[in-house]
C-alpha positions as CSV (number, residue, x, y, z in Angstrom):
1,M,-11.8,5.9,14.5
2,D,-10.4,9.3,14.7
3,I,-9.5,11.5,11.8
4,K,-5.7,10.9,12.0
5,T,-6.2,7.1,11.8
6,A,-8.6,7.5,8.9
7,S,-6.2,9.7,7.0
8,A,-3.3,7.3,7.7
9,L,-5.4,4.5,6.3
10,H,-6.3,6.6,3.3
11,R,-2.6,7.5,2.7
12,L,-1.7,3.8,2.8
13,R,-4.4,3.1,0.2
14,L,-3.2,5.8,-2.0
15,I,0.4,4.5,-2.1
16,S,-0.5,0.7,-2.3
17,V,-1.6,0.8,-5.9
18,P,1.4,2.6,-7.4
19,E,3.7,0.4,-5.3
20,A,1.9,-2.7,-6.4
21,L,2.3,-1.7,-10.1
22,S,5.9,-0.5,-9.8
23,F,7.4,-3.9,-8.9
24,P,6.0,-5.8,-11.9
25,A,7.1,-2.9,-14.1
26,L,10.6,-3.2,-12.7
27,L,10.5,-7.0,-13.3
28,I,9.1,-6.8,-16.8
29,F,10.5,-3.6,-18.3
30,G,13.7,-3.4,-16.2
31,S,15.0,-6.9,-15.7
32,L,13.5,-8.7,-18.6
33,L,14.2,-6.1,-21.3
34,S,17.8,-5.7,-20.2
35,R,18.4,-9.4,-20.4
36,V,16.8,-10.1,-23.8
37,S,17.7,-6.8,-25.6
38,D,20.1,-3.9,-25.4
39,I,17.5,-1.8,-23.5
40,D,19.2,-1.5,-20.1
41,Y,18.5,2.2,-19.4
42,L,15.1,1.5,-17.8
43,M,16.5,-0.6,-14.9
44,M,17.9,2.3,-12.8
45,P,15.0,4.7,-13.0
46,L,12.4,2.0,-12.4
47,G,14.5,0.7,-9.5
48,I,14.7,4.1,-7.9
49,I,10.9,4.7,-8.4
50,H,10.1,1.3,-6.9
51,G,12.5,1.8,-4.0
52,I,11.0,5.2,-3.1
53,L,7.5,3.9,-3.4
54,F,8.3,0.8,-1.2
55,V,9.9,2.9,1.5
56,I,7.0,5.3,1.5
57,Y,4.6,2.3,1.7
58,A,6.6,0.8,4.7
59,V,6.5,4.2,6.5
60,F,2.8,4.5,6.0
61,L,2.2,0.9,7.0
62,L,4.1,1.6,10.3
63,D,2.0,4.7,10.8
64,V,-1.3,2.8,10.3
65,W,-0.1,-0.1,12.5
66,Y,0.6,2.4,15.3
67,R,-2.5,4.5,14.9
68,A,-5.1,1.8,14.2
69,K,-3.6,-0.6,16.8
70,W,-3.5,-3.4,14.3
71,P,-2.3,-6.8,15.5
72,F,1.2,-7.8,14.3
73,T,-0.2,-10.4,12.0
74,K,-2.3,-7.9,10.0
75,A,0.7,-5.5,9.6
76,L,2.8,-8.5,8.5
77,L,0.2,-9.5,6.0
78,F,0.3,-6.0,4.4
79,F,4.1,-6.1,4.4
80,V,4.1,-9.4,2.6
81,L,1.5,-8.1,0.1
82,A,3.9,-5.3,-0.7
83,V,6.6,-7.8,-1.6
84,V,4.4,-10.0,-3.8
85,P,3.8,-8.6,-7.3
86,F,0.3,-7.1,-7.5
87,G,-0.2,-7.9,-3.8
88,G,-0.8,-4.3,-3.0
89,L,-4.0,-4.4,-5.2
90,Y,-5.4,-7.0,-2.9
91,G,-4.3,-4.9,0.1
92,D,-6.1,-1.9,-1.4
93,K,-9.2,-3.9,-1.6
94,I,-9.0,-4.9,2.1
95,L,-8.2,-1.3,3.1
96,K,-11.2,0.0,1.0
97,R,-13.5,-2.4,2.8
98,D,-12.1,-1.4,6.2
99,E,-12.4,2.3,5.4
100,A,-16.0,1.9,4.4
101,D,-16.8,-0.1,7.5
102,S,-15.2,2.6,9.7
103,V,-17.3,5.3,8.0
104,I,-20.5,3.3,8.6
105,A,-19.5,2.8,12.2
106,A,-18.7,6.5,12.7
107,R,-22.1,7.5,11.3
108,A,-23.9,5.0,13.5
109,R,-22.1,6.4,16.6
110,E,-22.9,9.9,15.4
111,A,-26.6,9.0,15.0
112,A,-26.7,7.3,18.4
113,D,-25.2,10.3,20.1
114,A,-27.7,12.7,18.6
């Protein structure tokens, strides 16, 4: 794995956790509070934050899909995980494992070349 692919994976990991937490925050604090109380001023800012994070996640996912040459099913899985509340946390766990495996493989190749 080259450095650009590794950095694309790392960027996707960095955005997956905030995106995963922004959707439940929008559901709980935005939608629920506006329905059961007079607190409706949280809906717009939380919606904007979640929308921006989701678009960034989608762009980073497309970048990783292109650079890492993922199969369509794996990219689709990560997109579905972005739509499910807290799904990005599971996606981060998968990406963390893949990132560690790629580092181990790169070190093994480095040792074999030396």
